C-alpha beads as a LAMMPS data file, in Angstrom:
LAMMPS data file: protein, C-alpha beads

282 atoms
281 bonds

1 atom types
1 bond types

-500.0 500.0 xlo xhi
-500.0 500.0 ylo yhi
-500.0 500.0 zlo zhi

Masses

1 110.0

Atoms # bond

1 1 1 -76.815 -162.092 -127.633
2 1 1 -76.498 -158.338 -128.424
3 1 1 -72.742 -158.742 -128.836
4 1 1 -73.347 -161.491 -131.450
5 1 1 -76.082 -159.281 -133.292
6 1 1 -73.684 -156.552 -133.536
7 1 1 -70.936 -158.866 -134.767
8 1 1 -73.175 -160.313 -137.271
9 1 1 -74.423 -156.855 -138.601
10 1 1 -70.782 -155.731 -138.659
11 1 1 -69.758 -158.824 -140.775
12 1 1 -72.419 -158.579 -143.497
13 1 1 -70.727 -159.556 -146.811
14 1 1 -69.672 -156.775 -149.110
15 1 1 -70.300 -157.579 -152.618
16 1 1 -68.915 -154.953 -155.189
17 1 1 -71.319 -155.356 -158.282
18 1 1 -73.347 -153.462 -160.611
19 1 1 -76.234 -155.802 -159.922
20 1 1 -79.206 -153.658 -158.632
21 1 1 -80.159 -155.586 -155.552
22 1 1 -77.884 -158.663 -155.168
23 1 1 -75.995 -157.375 -152.112
24 1 1 -79.198 -155.819 -150.582
25 1 1 -80.966 -159.095 -150.947
26 1 1 -78.184 -161.065 -149.196
27 1 1 -78.304 -158.577 -146.328
28 1 1 -82.182 -158.513 -146.019
29 1 1 -82.884 -161.763 -144.208
30 1 1 -79.859 -161.538 -141.969
31 1 1 -80.750 -157.948 -140.917
32 1 1 -84.387 -159.184 -140.373
33 1 1 -83.291 -160.755 -136.903
34 1 1 -84.489 -164.151 -135.732
35 1 1 -84.080 -166.097 -132.567
36 1 1 -80.312 -166.704 -133.233
37 1 1 -81.018 -169.886 -131.294
38 1 1 -78.139 -172.002 -132.764
39 1 1 -75.346 -169.251 -132.300
40 1 1 -76.615 -168.883 -128.767
41 1 1 -76.034 -172.633 -128.093
42 1 1 -72.537 -172.598 -129.544
43 1 1 -71.566 -169.417 -127.612
44 1 1 -73.015 -170.866 -124.616
45 1 1 -70.874 -173.906 -124.556
46 1 1 -67.810 -171.820 -125.183
47 1 1 -68.728 -169.409 -122.630
48 1 1 -69.123 -172.092 -119.985
49 1 1 -65.651 -173.584 -120.577
50 1 1 -63.464 -170.830 -121.875
51 1 1 -64.918 -167.267 -122.305
52 1 1 -61.610 -166.071 -123.706
53 1 1 -62.482 -167.875 -126.946
54 1 1 -65.804 -166.144 -127.464
55 1 1 -64.312 -163.673 -129.857
56 1 1 -63.229 -166.455 -132.240
57 1 1 -66.227 -168.487 -131.483
58 1 1 -68.477 -165.678 -132.905
59 1 1 -67.047 -166.648 -136.388
60 1 1 -68.344 -170.271 -135.973
61 1 1 -71.665 -168.930 -134.784
62 1 1 -71.875 -166.531 -137.678
63 1 1 -71.251 -169.507 -140.072
64 1 1 -74.151 -171.502 -138.430
65 1 1 -76.412 -168.500 -138.777
66 1 1 -75.454 -168.035 -142.434
67 1 1 -76.317 -171.655 -143.134
68 1 1 -79.385 -171.570 -141.103
69 1 1 -80.595 -168.503 -142.946
70 1 1 -79.899 -170.065 -146.365
71 1 1 -82.113 -172.998 -145.310
72 1 1 -84.979 -170.740 -144.420
73 1 1 -84.765 -168.750 -147.656
74 1 1 -84.972 -172.085 -149.718
75 1 1 -87.663 -173.548 -147.329
76 1 1 -89.867 -170.619 -148.233
77 1 1 -89.496 -170.929 -151.995
78 1 1 -92.643 -171.435 -154.153
79 1 1 -91.161 -174.896 -154.924
80 1 1 -91.201 -175.834 -151.424
81 1 1 -93.410 -174.105 -148.671
82 1 1 -94.264 -171.010 -150.705
83 1 1 -94.294 -168.786 -147.653
84 1 1 -94.805 -165.069 -147.982
85 1 1 -93.454 -164.047 -144.513
86 1 1 -90.194 -164.946 -142.603
87 1 1 -88.759 -163.136 -139.470
88 1 1 -91.522 -160.680 -139.799
89 1 1 -90.486 -159.578 -143.326
90 1 1 -91.699 -160.562 -146.769
91 1 1 -89.535 -163.470 -148.072
92 1 1 -86.981 -162.962 -150.717
93 1 1 -89.026 -164.311 -153.597
94 1 1 -91.669 -161.860 -152.650
95 1 1 -89.538 -158.879 -152.237
96 1 1 -87.389 -159.608 -155.287
97 1 1 -88.009 -162.652 -157.343
98 1 1 -87.415 -166.347 -157.143
99 1 1 -84.084 -166.430 -158.927
100 1 1 -82.777 -163.855 -156.391
101 1 1 -83.927 -166.001 -153.523
102 1 1 -82.488 -169.191 -154.816
103 1 1 -79.072 -167.442 -155.550
104 1 1 -78.969 -165.703 -152.229
105 1 1 -79.600 -169.048 -150.397
106 1 1 -76.728 -170.613 -152.503
107 1 1 -74.396 -167.616 -151.643
108 1 1 -75.121 -167.983 -147.980
109 1 1 -74.565 -171.662 -147.871
110 1 1 -71.101 -171.467 -149.302
111 1 1 -70.165 -168.235 -147.494
112 1 1 -70.757 -170.161 -144.230
113 1 1 -67.760 -172.309 -145.161
114 1 1 -65.681 -169.324 -146.102
115 1 1 -66.271 -167.820 -142.706
116 1 1 -65.112 -171.130 -141.042
117 1 1 -61.994 -171.521 -143.113
118 1 1 -60.847 -167.986 -142.093
119 1 1 -61.866 -168.374 -138.356
120 1 1 -59.086 -167.699 -135.764
121 1 1 -58.555 -171.447 -134.826
122 1 1 -55.829 -173.948 -135.561
123 1 1 -56.146 -175.814 -138.885
124 1 1 -57.265 -178.837 -136.967
125 1 1 -60.059 -177.115 -135.204
126 1 1 -61.145 -175.456 -138.419
127 1 1 -61.360 -178.759 -140.160
128 1 1 -63.371 -180.261 -137.461
129 1 1 -65.822 -177.384 -137.531
130 1 1 -66.228 -177.430 -141.230
131 1 1 -66.827 -181.191 -141.124
132 1 1 -69.410 -181.053 -138.435
133 1 1 -71.317 -178.285 -140.165
134 1 1 -71.284 -179.928 -143.510
135 1 1 -72.203 -183.328 -142.177
136 1 1 -75.258 -181.966 -140.265
137 1 1 -76.236 -179.197 -142.632
138 1 1 -75.621 -181.016 -145.838
139 1 1 -76.762 -184.257 -147.933
140 1 1 -76.932 -186.603 -144.942
141 1 1 -78.530 -184.101 -142.482
142 1 1 -80.746 -181.019 -143.171
143 1 1 -80.974 -181.355 -146.889
144 1 1 -81.948 -185.069 -146.533
145 1 1 -84.803 -183.886 -144.274
146 1 1 -85.902 -181.314 -146.654
147 1 1 -86.029 -183.871 -149.469
148 1 1 -88.073 -186.307 -147.383
149 1 1 -90.480 -183.558 -146.276
150 1 1 -91.096 -182.372 -149.773
151 1 1 -91.325 -185.704 -151.454
152 1 1 -93.896 -187.170 -149.018
153 1 1 -96.081 -184.209 -148.962
154 1 1 -99.756 -185.341 -148.894
155 1 1 -98.363 -188.887 -148.012
156 1 1 -98.898 -189.482 -144.210
157 1 1 -95.815 -191.075 -142.639
158 1 1 -95.454 -193.212 -139.507
159 1 1 -94.534 -191.189 -136.360
160 1 1 -90.948 -192.947 -136.405
161 1 1 -90.396 -191.859 -139.977
162 1 1 -91.605 -188.199 -139.050
163 1 1 -89.106 -188.284 -136.253
164 1 1 -86.406 -189.316 -138.624
165 1 1 -87.505 -186.659 -141.092
166 1 1 -87.216 -183.938 -138.531
167 1 1 -84.079 -185.143 -136.773
168 1 1 -82.530 -184.598 -140.185
169 1 1 -84.298 -181.341 -141.146
170 1 1 -84.176 -179.489 -137.843
171 1 1 -82.409 -181.363 -135.060
172 1 1 -79.040 -182.050 -136.627
173 1 1 -78.072 -178.387 -137.082
174 1 1 -79.135 -177.638 -133.422
175 1 1 -77.128 -180.633 -132.204
176 1 1 -74.054 -179.525 -134.417
177 1 1 -74.166 -175.966 -132.751
178 1 1 -73.644 -177.522 -129.394
179 1 1 -71.028 -179.901 -130.375
180 1 1 -69.054 -177.214 -132.399
181 1 1 -68.891 -175.252 -129.045
182 1 1 -67.408 -178.261 -127.428
183 1 1 -64.902 -178.692 -130.250
184 1 1 -63.797 -175.049 -129.929
185 1 1 -62.899 -175.372 -126.310
186 1 1 -61.450 -178.807 -126.606
187 1 1 -64.012 -180.755 -124.569
188 1 1 -63.828 -183.981 -126.529
189 1 1 -65.516 -185.906 -123.710
190 1 1 -68.542 -183.600 -123.891
191 1 1 -68.862 -183.841 -127.730
192 1 1 -71.111 -186.945 -128.005
193 1 1 -73.310 -186.232 -125.117
194 1 1 -73.867 -182.713 -125.906
195 1 1 -74.756 -183.678 -129.575
196 1 1 -77.193 -186.383 -128.324
197 1 1 -78.827 -183.842 -126.067
198 1 1 -79.111 -181.387 -129.083
199 1 1 -80.872 -184.159 -131.186
200 1 1 -83.556 -184.263 -128.549
201 1 1 -83.689 -180.544 -128.187
202 1 1 -84.055 -180.035 -131.996
203 1 1 -86.802 -182.607 -132.160
204 1 1 -88.862 -180.841 -129.378
205 1 1 -88.030 -177.557 -131.186
206 1 1 -89.711 -178.986 -134.372
207 1 1 -92.622 -180.236 -132.456
208 1 1 -93.145 -176.862 -130.845
209 1 1 -92.864 -175.145 -134.155
210 1 1 -95.731 -177.410 -135.532
211 1 1 -97.807 -176.580 -132.470
212 1 1 -97.177 -172.925 -132.979
213 1 1 -98.067 -173.101 -136.551
214 1 1 -101.702 -173.903 -135.736
215 1 1 -101.958 -171.735 -132.508
216 1 1 -100.432 -168.474 -133.596
217 1 1 -101.136 -165.919 -136.224
218 1 1 -98.584 -164.807 -138.851
219 1 1 -97.877 -161.597 -136.951
220 1 1 -97.397 -163.510 -133.546
221 1 1 -94.969 -166.075 -135.298
222 1 1 -93.329 -163.606 -137.606
223 1 1 -93.688 -166.175 -140.461
224 1 1 -96.537 -167.691 -142.478
225 1 1 -98.419 -169.981 -140.208
226 1 1 -101.133 -172.617 -140.875
227 1 1 -98.894 -173.692 -143.788
228 1 1 -98.484 -177.353 -142.897
229 1 1 -101.576 -178.840 -144.596
230 1 1 -100.329 -181.964 -146.394
231 1 1 -96.998 -181.829 -144.546
232 1 1 -95.759 -184.523 -142.054
233 1 1 -95.949 -182.259 -139.143
234 1 1 -96.513 -183.680 -135.750
235 1 1 -99.813 -181.915 -135.427
236 1 1 -101.199 -182.950 -138.795
237 1 1 -100.343 -186.642 -138.061
238 1 1 -100.845 -186.863 -134.200
239 1 1 -103.318 -183.999 -133.689
240 1 1 -102.820 -181.130 -131.421
241 1 1 -103.528 -182.748 -128.262
242 1 1 -101.084 -185.844 -128.802
243 1 1 -98.446 -183.325 -130.074
244 1 1 -98.623 -181.422 -126.951
245 1 1 -98.231 -184.533 -124.927
246 1 1 -95.149 -185.542 -127.054
247 1 1 -93.601 -182.012 -126.491
248 1 1 -94.322 -182.121 -122.725
249 1 1 -92.727 -185.576 -122.447
250 1 1 -89.702 -184.534 -124.278
251 1 1 -89.458 -181.209 -122.378
252 1 1 -89.354 -183.174 -119.192
253 1 1 -86.674 -185.584 -120.425
254 1 1 -84.572 -182.651 -121.563
255 1 1 -84.892 -180.938 -118.202
256 1 1 -83.766 -183.999 -116.440
257 1 1 -80.741 -184.194 -118.855
258 1 1 -80.006 -180.464 -118.294
259 1 1 -79.849 -180.998 -114.586
260 1 1 -77.217 -183.666 -114.993
261 1 1 -74.842 -181.015 -116.806
262 1 1 -71.793 -179.924 -114.867
263 1 1 -72.211 -176.760 -112.929
264 1 1 -70.650 -174.373 -115.479
265 1 1 -72.570 -175.612 -118.513
266 1 1 -75.921 -175.631 -116.503
267 1 1 -75.257 -172.082 -115.325
268 1 1 -74.466 -170.861 -118.837
269 1 1 -77.326 -172.749 -120.834
270 1 1 -80.187 -172.925 -118.261
271 1 1 -81.679 -169.388 -118.864
272 1 1 -81.690 -169.994 -122.616
273 1 1 -82.767 -173.525 -122.694
274 1 1 -85.596 -173.152 -120.086
275 1 1 -87.102 -170.473 -122.181
276 1 1 -87.042 -172.721 -125.279
277 1 1 -87.968 -175.910 -123.683
278 1 1 -91.229 -174.483 -122.416
279 1 1 -92.096 -172.153 -125.255
280 1 1 -95.028 -174.350 -126.388
281 1 1 -96.813 -174.046 -123.270
282 1 1 -97.655 -170.386 -123.971

Bonds

1 1 1 2
2 1 2 3
3 1 3 4
4 1 4 5
5 1 5 6
6 1 6 7
7 1 7 8
8 1 8 9
9 1 9 10
10 1 10 11
11 1 11 12
12 1 12 13
13 1 13 14
14 1 14 15
15 1 15 16
16 1 16 17
17 1 17 18
18 1 18 19
19 1 19 20
20 1 20 21
21 1 21 22
22 1 22 23
23 1 23 24
24 1 24 25
25 1 25 26
26 1 26 27
27 1 27 28
28 1 28 29
29 1 29 30
30 1 30 31
31 1 31 32
32 1 32 33
33 1 33 34
34 1 34 35
35 1 35 36
36 1 36 37
37 1 37 38
38 1 38 39
39 1 39 40
40 1 40 41
41 1 41 42
42 1 42 43
43 1 43 44
44 1 44 45
45 1 45 46
46 1 46 47
47 1 47 48
48 1 48 49
49 1 49 50
50 1 50 51
51 1 51 52
52 1 52 53
53 1 53 54
54 1 54 55
55 1 55 56
56 1 56 57
57 1 57 58
58 1 58 59
59 1 59 60
60 1 60 61
61 1 61 62
62 1 62 63
63 1 63 64
64 1 64 65
65 1 65 66
66 1 66 67
67 1 67 68
68 1 68 69
69 1 69 70
70 1 70 71
71 1 71 72
72 1 72 73
73 1 73 74
74 1 74 75
75 1 75 76
76 1 76 77
77 1 77 78
78 1 78 79
79 1 79 80
80 1 80 81
81 1 81 82
82 1 82 83
83 1 83 84
84 1 84 85
85 1 85 86
86 1 86 87
87 1 87 88
88 1 88 89
89 1 89 90
90 1 90 91
91 1 91 92
92 1 92 93
93 1 93 94
94 1 94 95
95 1 95 96
96 1 96 97
97 1 97 98
98 1 98 99
99 1 99 100
100 1 100 101
101 1 101 102
102 1 102 103
103 1 103 104
104 1 104 105
105 1 105 106
106 1 106 107
107 1 107 108
108 1 108 109
109 1 109 110
110 1 110 111
111 1 111 112
112 1 112 113
113 1 113 114
114 1 114 115
115 1 115 116
116 1 116 117
117 1 117 118
118 1 118 119
119 1 119 120
120 1 120 121
121 1 121 122
122 1 122 123
123 1 123 124
124 1 124 125
125 1 125 126
126 1 126 127
127 1 127 128
128 1 128 129
129 1 129 130
130 1 130 131
131 1 131 132
132 1 132 133
133 1 133 134
134 1 134 135
135 1 135 136
136 1 136 137
137 1 137 138
138 1 138 139
139 1 139 140
140 1 140 141
141 1 141 142
142 1 142 143
143 1 143 144
144 1 144 145
145 1 145 146
146 1 146 147
147 1 147 148
148 1 148 149
149 1 149 150
150 1 150 151
151 1 151 152
152 1 152 153
153 1 153 154
154 1 154 155
155 1 155 156
156 1 156 157
157 1 157 158
158 1 158 159
159 1 159 160
160 1 160 161
161 1 161 162
162 1 162 163
163 1 163 164
164 1 164 165
165 1 165 166
166 1 166 167
167 1 167 168
168 1 168 169
169 1 169 170
170 1 170 171
171 1 171 172
172 1 172 173
173 1 173 174
174 1 174 175
175 1 175 176
176 1 176 177
177 1 177 178
178 1 178 179
179 1 179 180
180 1 180 181
181 1 181 182
182 1 182 183
183 1 183 184
184 1 184 185
185 1 185 186
186 1 186 187
187 1 187 188
188 1 188 189
189 1 189 190
190 1 190 191
191 1 191 192
192 1 192 193
193 1 193 194
194 1 194 195
195 1 195 196
196 1 196 197
197 1 197 198
198 1 198 199
199 1 199 200
200 1 200 201
201 1 201 202
202 1 202 203
203 1 203 204
204 1 204 205
205 1 205 206
206 1 206 207
207 1 207 208
208 1 208 209
209 1 209 210
210 1 210 211
211 1 211 212
212 1 212 213
213 1 213 214
214 1 214 215
215 1 215 216
216 1 216 217
217 1 217 218
218 1 218 219
219 1 219 220
220 1 220 221
221 1 221 222
222 1 222 223
223 1 223 224
224 1 224 225
225 1 225 226
226 1 226 227
227 1 227 228
228 1 228 229
229 1 229 230
230 1 230 231
231 1 231 232
232 1 232 233
233 1 233 234
234 1 234 235
235 1 235 236
236 1 236 237
237 1 237 238
238 1 238 239
239 1 239 240
240 1 240 241
241 1 241 242
242 1 242 243
243 1 243 244
244 1 244 245
245 1 245 246
246 1 246 247
247 1 247 248
248 1 248 249
249 1 249 250
250 1 250 251
251 1 251 252
252 1 252 253
253 1 253 254
254 1 254 255
255 1 255 256
256 1 256 257
257 1 257 258
258 1 258 259
259 1 259 260
260 1 260 261
261 1 261 262
262 1 262 263
263 1 263 264
264 1 264 265
265 1 265 266
266 1 266 267
267 1 267 268
268 1 268 269
269 1 269 270
270 1 270 271
271 1 271 272
272 1 272 273
273 1 273 274
274 1 274 275
275 1 275 276
276 1 276 277
277 1 277 278
278 1 278 279
279 1 279 280
280 1 280 281
281 1 281 282
């Protein structure tokens, strides 16, 4: 992922302005690093089927990372999780102020679609990518999940509703990352299957985050932990032992699904996915 990291840092938005810290604040959380998991998924699919398209695909991966970073900035706001640490760095409302954090999130959200609109693909492909990112990252996807999460704080939900919450809040953007890779390489038959796999992967990703929230320190996680009291996390509702079982069962299912990938896709994604599928096991 070093090539993508260099690409991202080389494409930080330039904002000519007399504002004392607006541009710096926009760059802060992008430069702070992170797992870059969603871009890696998209680039993995493209690399499996047409490595010659990786140069253009980095623009789509960058758009996903911009949208994801906006969601983290807003998730950490005082009105939501009120977290002080993200990616090993102080959150933007701590480093600057709440207004700056809100506006930087807004800027990265819209900038993601500006990047996609200028990506070196055909008009038809650009429209499909914009549609996929907006559907899964917007009002009927990630934002819906965040709305449910915040509204039902301190109101325990059923396990089925918790899964629906996190399918929207976390899983859909992960699934979209995989599907957008399939769109770029024109593998239409793969799009639905890889999206369904991504939904399960995203759900596991969330269960793992809930487990790590209670088993890791802030320094280990690089973000504020033990911050889910009152939230509808898998651990707060099921307990740690049952959440671990849920994660183990889903990890086994995903491993079986991954073993059914064609050889090219399996070879490209196996190293990344094996690491993430088992990360809750310590």
